[in-house]
C-alpha positions in Angstrom: -13.6 47.3 70.8 -13.3 50.2 68.4 -9.6 49.6 68.0 -10.0 45.9 67.4 -12.7 46.5 64.8 -10.5 49.0 63.0 -7.7 46.5 62.9 -9.9 43.8 61.3 -11.4 46.3 58.9 -8.4 48.3 57.7 -9.1 51.5 55.7 -7.1 51.3 52.4 -6.2 54.3 50.4 -7.3 54.0 46.8 -3.8 54.8 45.6 -2.6 51.8 47.4 -5.3 49.6 45.8 -4.4 50.9 42.3 -0.8 50.1 43.0 -1.7 46.6 44.1 -3.8 46.1 41.0 -0.9 47.2 38.8 1.5 44.8 40.6 -0.9 41.9 40.1 -1.5 42.6 36.4 2.3 42.6 35.9 2.7 39.1 37.2 4.0 36.9 34.3 1.3 34.2 34.6 -1.5 36.9 34.7 -0.1 38.5 31.6 0.0 35.2 29.9 -3.7 34.6 30.6 -4.6 38.2 29.7 -6.1 39.1 33.1 -7.4 42.7 33.5 -8.5 44.1 36.8 -11.7 46.1 36.3 -12.6 47.0 39.9 -10.7 46.9 43.2 -11.9 47.9 46.6 -11.4 46.7 50.2 -12.5 43.0 50.3 -13.8 43.0 46.7 -12.4 42.8 43.2 -13.6 42.2 39.6 -11.4 40.6 37.0 -11.9 40.0 33.3 -10.1 37.4 31.1 -10.7 38.3 27.4 -11.2 35.3 25.1 -8.2 34.1 23.2 -7.4 30.9 21.5 -4.3 30.3 23.7 -6.6 29.7 26.7 -8.9 27.3 25.0 -9.7 23.7 24.3 -10.9 22.5 20.9 -14.2 24.2 19.9 -13.1 27.5 21.5 -14.2 26.3 25.0 -12.3 27.9 27.9 -9.9 25.4 29.5 -10.9 24.5 33.0 -7.4 25.4 34.2 -7.9 29.0 33.1 -11.2 29.2 35.1 -9.5 27.7 38.2 -6.5 30.1 37.8 -8.9 33.1 37.6 -10.7 32.0 40.7 -7.4 31.6 42.6 -6.1 35.0 41.3 -9.3 36.9 42.2 -9.5 35.3 45.7 -5.8 36.2 46.4 -6.2 39.8 45.2 -9.3 40.2 47.3 -7.4 39.0 50.3 -4.5 41.3 49.5 -6.7 44.4 49.6 -6.7 44.2 53.4 -3.0 43.5 54.0 -0.5 45.9 55.2 2.6 45.3 53.1 5.7 44.3 55.0 9.1 42.8 54.0 8.5 40.1 56.5 5.0 39.2 55.3 4.8 35.6 54.0 1.6 34.9 52.0 0.2 32.2 49.7 -3.0 30.3 48.8 -3.7 27.5 51.2 -6.7 26.0 49.5 -8.7 26.3 46.2 -12.0 24.7 45.5 -13.7 25.0 42.1 -17.1 23.8 40.8 -17.6 24.1 37.0 -21.2 25.0 36.1 -21.1 25.6 32.3 -18.7 26.1 29.4 -17.6 29.5 28.2 -17.4 29.2 24.4 -15.4 31.9 22.6 -16.3 34.6 25.1 -14.8 36.7 27.9 -15.2 35.6 31.5 -15.7 38.0 34.5 -14.8 37.0 38.0 -16.2 38.8 41.1 -14.5 38.0 44.4 -15.5 39.1 47.9 -13.9 38.4 51.2 -16.2 36.3 53.5 -14.0 36.5 56.6 -10.7 37.9 57.7 -8.9 36.2 60.6 -5.6 36.9 62.2 -3.8 34.8 59.6 -6.4 33.4 57.1 -8.7 35.1 54.7 -11.7 33.3 53.0 -12.9 34.6 49.7 -15.9 33.6 47.5 -15.5 33.9 43.7 -18.1 33.8 41.1 -17.3 33.5 37.3 -19.9 34.5 34.7 -19.9 35.6 31.1 -21.1 39.1 30.1 -24.6 37.8 29.7 -24.7 36.7 33.3 -24.5 32.9 32.7 -22.8 31.2 35.6 -19.5 29.5 34.5 -17.8 28.5 37.7 -17.9 29.0 41.4 -15.0 28.9 43.8 -13.7 29.3 47.3 -10.2 30.5 48.0 -8.5 30.2 51.4 -5.5 32.6 51.6 -2.9 32.9 54.3 -0.6 35.8 55.3 1.9 35.5 58.2 4.1 38.3 59.3 7.2 36.3 60.6 8.4 39.4 62.5 5.4 39.0 64.8 5.5 35.2 65.0 9.0 34.3 66.0 8.1 30.6 66.7 6.6 30.0 63.3 9.8 28.6 61.8 10.0 25.9 64.4 6.4 24.7 63.9 6.9 22.6 60.7 6.1 19.1 59.8 6.3 17.2 56.5 5.3 13.6 55.6 7.7 11.1 54.0 7.8 11.3 50.1 5.9 8.1 49.5 3.2 8.8 52.0 1.0 10.8 49.6 -0.1 9.2 46.3 2.8 6.8 45.6 4.3 7.1 42.2 3.2 4.7 39.4 5.8 2.2 38.2 8.9 3.6 36.5 8.1 3.9 32.9 7.6 6.4 30.1 7.9 4.0 27.2 5.5 3.9 24.2 3.3 1.3 25.9 2.8 3.5 29.0 1.1 6.4 27.2 -1.8 6.1 24.8 -1.1 7.7 21.4 -4.1 9.9 21.6 -2.9 11.3 24.9 -0.5 13.5 23.0 -3.5 15.1 21.1 -5.1 16.0 24.5 -2.0 17.9 25.8 -1.4 19.5 22.4 -4.5 21.8 22.9 -3.4 25.5 23.2 -3.5 26.0 26.9 -1.9 22.8 28.0 0.7 22.9 25.2 1.6 26.4 26.3 2.3 25.1 29.8 4.5 22.4 28.4 2.6 19.5 29.9 4.0 16.1 29.0 2.3 12.7 29.9 4.9 10.1 30.9 2.6 7.4 32.3 -1.1 6.7 31.8 -2.4 3.2 32.6 -5.0 1.5 34.7 -6.2 4.5 36.7 -2.7 6.1 37.2 -1.2 9.0 35.4 2.1 11.0 35.7 2.5 14.4 34.0 5.4 16.8 34.1 5.4 20.6 33.8 8.6 22.5 33.1 9.4 25.6 35.1 9.1 28.8 33.1 9.4 32.3 34.2 6.6 33.3 31.9 4.2 31.3 34.1 5.5 32.3 37.5 4.2 34.7 40.2 6.0 37.8 41.3 8.1 35.7 43.7 9.6 33.5 41.0 7.6 30.4 41.8 5.3 28.6 39.4 2.0 30.4 39.7 -0.6 28.5 41.8 -3.0 28.8 38.9 -0.6 26.8 36.7 -0.4 24.2 39.5 -4.2 24.0 39.6 -4.3 23.4 35.9 -1.7 20.6 36.2 -3.8 19.0 39.0 -7.0 19.2 36.9 -5.3 17.6 33.9 -3.6 14.8 35.9 -6.9 13.8 37.4 -8.5 13.8 34.0 -5.8 11.6 32.5 -6.1 9.1 35.3 -9.8 8.9 34.5 -9.2 8.5 30.7 -6.7 5.7 31.4 -9.6 3.6 32.6 -12.0 4.1 29.7 -9.5 4.6 27.0 -9.3 7.9 25.0 -12.2 8.2 22.5 -13.1 11.6 21.2 -16.7 10.5 20.7 -17.1 10.4 24.5 -18.2 13.6 26.2 -16.0 14.6 29.1 -15.5 17.5 31.5 -14.2 18.3 35.0 -17.0 18.5 37.6 -14.8 20.1 40.3 -11.3 20.3 41.7 -9.9 21.0 45.2 -6.3 21.9 45.6 -4.2 22.4 48.8 -0.9 24.1 48.4 2.0 23.1 50.6 5.1 24.9 49.2 6.1 27.0 46.2 7.8 25.6 43.1 10.8 28.0 42.7 13.0 27.4 39.7 12.3 23.7 39.2 10.1 21.5 37.0 7.2 19.8 38.7 5.7 16.3 38.5 2.1 15.4 39.2 1.0 11.8 39.9 -2.7 11.0 40.0 -4.8 7.9 40.6 -8.5 7.2 40.3 -9.8 6.1 43.7 -13.3 5.2 42.5 -15.4 5.1 39.3 -19.2 5.2 39.6 -20.5 5.0 36.0 -19.8 8.4 34.5 -18.1 9.9 37.6 -14.4 9.4 38.4 -12.9 10.4 41.8 -9.2 11.1 41.7 -6.4 12.2 44.0 -3.3 14.0 42.8 0.1 14.9 44.3 2.5 17.5 42.8 6.2 17.4 43.7 9.3 19.1 42.7 11.1 17.2 40.0 14.5 17.8 41.6 13.8 18.2 45.3 10.9 15.7 45.5 9.3 18.2 47.9 5.5 18.0 48.2 4.1 21.1 46.6 0.4 20.5 46.3 -2.3 17.8 46.7 -5.6 17.8 45.1 -8.9 16.0 44.4 -10.4 16.0 40.9 -14.0 14.9 40.2 -14.2 14.0 36.5 -17.0 12.9 34.2 -16.8 10.8 31.1 -20.0 9.8 29.3 -19.5 6.5 27.5 -22.3 5.4 25.2 -24.1 2.4 26.5 -23.4 0.3 23.4 -19.6 0.8 23.9 -19.6 -0.1 27.7 -16.1 0.9 28.5 
């Protein structure tokens, strides 16, 4: 029993943890966000993202994609504190769930992550984001997976993928002026989304299609588009599907209530396309599903659910 417990609760040298923190901070997407690692220990980390305009929406409010990215990064790093590095180790985020509690306006955010459980292959981490005054900004759960293929020789044969059209069928072919509202361009021109290169190519009747180009500056240390950037794309696509129903009106108050992303495969060296549709609207609340695929390979990369809120004044009744 003592040996089993030692295997599940590995003792990590502080030098190894510092090296891990240095490696994470050097990841291009983390550098773009400005992430700083303030504390790292076995099963627990603290990250800071200093405020900067490039991460914001109008009004200096932190973009929801930055908060989601930070939760994903903190959870992954907390998971990594207990891994034994190996050239045959395959690791990635399996699942990301985020609830947005309040806006961060022109201020730093601090993320505290702690591992809830380590299994043979899967690590669960809880992440809490607050400002320096202690106000709760967002709450998340990260499910992370690490598989050493050298110890699991049958893993390569245990694969299954659905047909391309089985998950969120694409909207009709389009991209013309009538398929995208003029004001949609203003939404994706805000600093964070503009920096990611998001482009809306379809946005009508509860459906939306958004492309994101591959850029090394927003990749992880394996050359794939960072999972945080994918989460931001899922968030935005669900929001645009919702806006396509009400029509874009900047007098309406709107925000993401929560997102849930499952990651299927990495996006290495190719642009990605997200397609979203609103499954149900209930007054202010819009429930959306999103699928992200490789623009060239058509491979399913991620699926997500986005709960969005748009407050339409009663007298306008959209």
